[in-house]
C-alpha positions as a Markdown table, in Angstrom:
| # | Residue | x | y | z |
|---|---|---|---|---|
| 1 | Met | 129.1 | 24.3 | -64.8 |
| 2 | Tyr | 130.4 | 26.3 | -62.2 |
| 3 | Leu | 129.2 | 27.2 | -58.5 |
| 4 | Lys | 129.1 | 30.4 | -56.5 |
| 5 | Glu | 129.1 | 30.8 | -53.1 |
| 6 | Asn | 125.3 | 31.7 | -52.8 |
| 7 | Gln | 124.2 | 28.7 | -54.5 |
| 8 | Ala | 123.5 | 26.6 | -52.3 |
| 9 | Asp | 120.1 | 25.6 | -50.2 |
| 10 | Ile | 121.3 | 24.6 | -46.7 |
| 11 | Arg | 118.5 | 23.6 | -44.0 |
| 12 | Leu | 118.8 | 21.8 | -40.5 |
| 13 | Trp | 116.5 | 19.4 | -39.4 |
| 14 | Val | 117.2 | 18.2 | -35.0 |
| 15 | Tyr | 115.6 | 15.0 | -33.7 |
| 16 | Asp | 113.0 | 16.1 | -30.4 |
| 17 | Ala | 112.7 | 14.0 | -27.2 |
| 18 | Lys | 110.2 | 11.8 | -28.7 |
| 19 | Gly | 112.8 | 11.6 | -31.7 |
| 20 | Lys | 109.9 | 14.3 | -34.0 |
| 21 | Lys | 112.6 | 15.3 | -36.9 |
| 22 | Val | 112.2 | 19.0 | -36.5 |
| 23 | Ala | 113.0 | 22.0 | -39.2 |
| 24 | Ile | 115.0 | 24.5 | -38.0 |
| 25 | Gly | 115.0 | 28.3 | -39.3 |
| 26 | Asp | 112.7 | 30.4 | -40.3 |
| 27 | Gly | 111.4 | 29.3 | -43.6 |
| 28 | Asn | 114.6 | 30.0 | -45.3 |
| 29 | Ser | 117.6 | 28.7 | -46.1 |
| 30 | Trp | 120.4 | 29.5 | -43.4 |
| 31 | Phe | 122.7 | 32.1 | -44.6 |
| 32 | Asp | 126.4 | 29.9 | -44.8 |
| 33 | Tyr | 128.2 | 27.0 | -43.7 |
| 34 | Ser | 131.9 | 25.8 | -43.2 |
| 35 | Gly | 133.6 | 22.8 | -41.9 |
| 36 | Ala | 132.7 | 18.6 | -42.0 |
| 37 | Asp | 136.0 | 18.3 | -43.8 |
| 38 | Leu | 136.6 | 14.1 | -43.9 |
| 39 | Lys | 140.7 | 14.4 | -43.2 |
| 40 | Ala | 142.3 | 10.8 | -43.4 |
| 41 | Ser | 145.0 | 10.8 | -40.5 |
| 42 | Ser | 148.3 | 10.3 | -41.6 |
| 43 | Asn | 150.2 | 7.4 | -41.9 |
| 44 | Lys | 153.9 | 6.3 | -42.9 |
| 45 | Thr | 156.4 | 3.9 | -42.9 |
| 46 | Arg | 159.6 | 3.7 | -44.2 |
| 47 | Pro | 160.7 | 0.6 | -45.4 |
| 48 | Gly | 164.0 | -0.7 | -45.4 |
| 49 | Gly | 166.9 | 1.4 | -43.8 |
| 50 | Met | 167.1 | 3.6 | -45.8 |
| 51 | Gly | 164.0 | 3.4 | -48.3 |
| 52 | Tyr | 162.0 | 6.1 | -49.1 |
| 53 | Glu | 158.8 | 6.4 | -47.0 |
| 54 | Val | 155.3 | 5.2 | -48.4 |
| 55 | Glu | 151.7 | 6.7 | -47.4 |
| 56 | Leu | 149.4 | 4.1 | -45.8 |
| 57 | Gly | 147.0 | 6.1 | -44.8 |
| 58 | Gly | 144.6 | 5.9 | -41.4 |
| 59 | Pro | 141.4 | 6.2 | -40.5 |
| 60 | Ala | 139.1 | 9.0 | -41.0 |
| 61 | Thr | 137.5 | 12.2 | -39.0 |
| 62 | Arg | 134.8 | 14.3 | -39.6 |
| 63 | Ser | 135.6 | 18.1 | -38.6 |
| 64 | Asp | 132.2 | 19.7 | -36.7 |
| 65 | Ala | 129.5 | 21.8 | -38.6 |
| 66 | Thr | 128.9 | 25.4 | -38.2 |
| 67 | Ile | 125.4 | 26.9 | -40.4 |
| 68 | Thr | 124.3 | 30.9 | -39.4 |
| 69 | Ile | 121.8 | 32.8 | -40.0 |
| 70 | Gln | 120.2 | 36.2 | -39.5 |
| 71 | Asn | 118.7 | 36.2 | -36.0 |
| 72 | Ser | 115.6 | 37.2 | -35.5 |
| 73 | Asp | 112.3 | 36.5 | -33.6 |
| 74 | Thr | 112.3 | 32.8 | -35.0 |
| 75 | Met | 115.7 | 32.1 | -33.9 |
| 76 | Val | 115.2 | 33.4 | -30.5 |
| 77 | Gly | 111.6 | 31.1 | -30.3 |
| 78 | Gln | 113.7 | 28.6 | -31.2 |
| 79 | His | 116.7 | 28.5 | -29.5 |
| 80 | Gly | 115.0 | 26.9 | -25.6 |
| 81 | Phe | 114.6 | 24.0 | -28.5 |
| 82 | Leu | 117.7 | 23.8 | -29.8 |
| 83 | Glu | 119.5 | 24.5 | -25.9 |
| 84 | Asp | 117.2 | 21.7 | -24.4 |
| 85 | Arg | 118.7 | 20.3 | -26.6 |
| 86 | Val | 122.2 | 21.2 | -27.2 |
| 87 | Ser | 122.8 | 19.2 | -23.1 |
| 88 | Arg | 120.8 | 16.1 | -24.9 |
| 89 | Ser | 123.7 | 15.7 | -27.0 |
| 90 | Ala | 120.6 | 15.5 | -29.5 |
| 91 | Arg | 121.0 | 14.3 | -33.1 |
| 92 | Ala | 120.2 | 16.1 | -35.9 |
| 93 | Glu | 121.1 | 16.9 | -39.8 |
| 94 | Ile | 122.2 | 19.4 | -41.8 |
| 95 | Val | 121.4 | 19.0 | -45.6 |
| 96 | Val | 123.4 | 21.3 | -48.8 |
| 97 | Thr | 121.4 | 21.2 | -51.8 |
| 98 | Phe | 123.4 | 23.1 | -54.9 |
| 99 | Leu | 121.2 | 24.9 | -56.5 |
| 100 | Asp | 121.7 | 25.9 | -60.5 |
| 101 | Asp | 121.8 | 29.7 | -61.3 |
| 102 | Glu | 117.9 | 30.0 | -61.5 |
| 103 | Gly | 118.1 | 29.1 | -58.3 |
| 104 | Val | 116.7 | 25.5 | -58.9 |
| 105 | Ala | 117.9 | 22.3 | -57.1 |
| 106 | Leu | 120.6 | 20.3 | -59.0 |
| 107 | Pro | 119.5 | 16.7 | -60.1 |
| 108 | Ser | 121.6 | 14.3 | -57.4 |
| 109 | Ala | 123.9 | 17.5 | -56.1 |
| 110 | Arg | 123.5 | 17.5 | -52.6 |
| 111 | Phe | 126.1 | 16.8 | -48.9 |
| 112 | His | 123.7 | 15.5 | -45.8 |
| 113 | Ile | 125.5 | 14.9 | -42.8 |
| 114 | Thr | 124.6 | 13.5 | -39.7 |
| 115 | Gly | 125.7 | 14.0 | -35.7 |
| 116 | Lys | 124.9 | 15.4 | -32.7 |
| 117 | Ile | 124.4 | 19.4 | -31.5 |
| 118 | Leu | 127.1 | 20.7 | -30.1 |
| 119 | Gln | 126.1 | 24.5 | -29.6 |
| 120 | Ala | 123.1 | 26.7 | -30.0 |
| 121 | Ser | 124.4 | 30.6 | -30.2 |
| 122 | Leu | 122.0 | 33.5 | -29.4 |
| 123 | Pro | 124.4 | 36.5 | -30.9 |
| 124 | Gly | 126.6 | 39.6 | -29.0 |
| 125 | Met | 124.4 | 42.1 | -28.5 |
| 126 | Lys | 126.0 | 46.0 | -29.7 |
| 127 | Ala | 124.0 | 49.1 | -29.0 |
| 128 | Asp | 126.2 | 51.4 | -31.4 |
| 129 | Ser | 125.8 | 48.8 | -34.5 |
| 130 | Gly | 123.1 | 48.6 | -37.2 |
| 131 | Ala | 125.4 | 44.9 | -39.1 |
| 132 | Gln | 122.8 | 42.2 | -39.0 |
| 133 | Ser | 123.4 | 39.4 | -36.3 |
| 134 | Met | 123.2 | 36.2 | -36.7 |
| 135 | Tyr | 122.5 | 33.6 | -35.3 |
| 136 | Thr | 125.1 | 30.4 | -35.0 |
| 137 | Val | 124.7 | 26.3 | -34.6 |
| 138 | Met | 127.7 | 23.7 | -34.1 |
| 139 | Leu | 127.3 | 20.4 | -34.9 |
| 140 | Gly | 129.1 | 17.4 | -34.3 |
| 141 | Ala | 129.8 | 15.7 | -37.4 |
| 142 | Asp | 129.5 | 11.8 | -37.7 |
| 143 | Glu | 131.9 | 10.4 | -40.5 |
| 144 | Arg | 130.0 | 9.1 | -42.8 |
| 145 | Arg | 127.7 | 11.6 | -44.4 |
| 146 | Ala | 124.0 | 10.0 | -45.0 |
| 147 | Ser | 123.3 | 9.8 | -48.4 |
């Protein structure tokens, strides 16, 4: 079964100062998700004087993840908490659950990453635009995904 970009439910949780897991958002799925790609560094060697290169691989690193949600009074209300957690490099989790054509979660089809909140951003505003504004959170992702 192939999946379209809209067949995902995206959730964010941030840990408060007491270690309690707090759901962030307005109750709906976050709008989009990008990043958290796992990539190993390239390490090559050339055996012998003129031998062909052989890839050895290397340590892996995971890129930062960025999620956005439609800005709302709820997100503006949560902004202070998120900014406080950014300054504390708070632990956080993003869970992407893939959905079937009916919007039902696919069994075992989820991507769960952990890391630390690096950025929480209110959108810029523009007086002559009616476009939806988006709230953004960036997570510095751990190398290994949580199961």
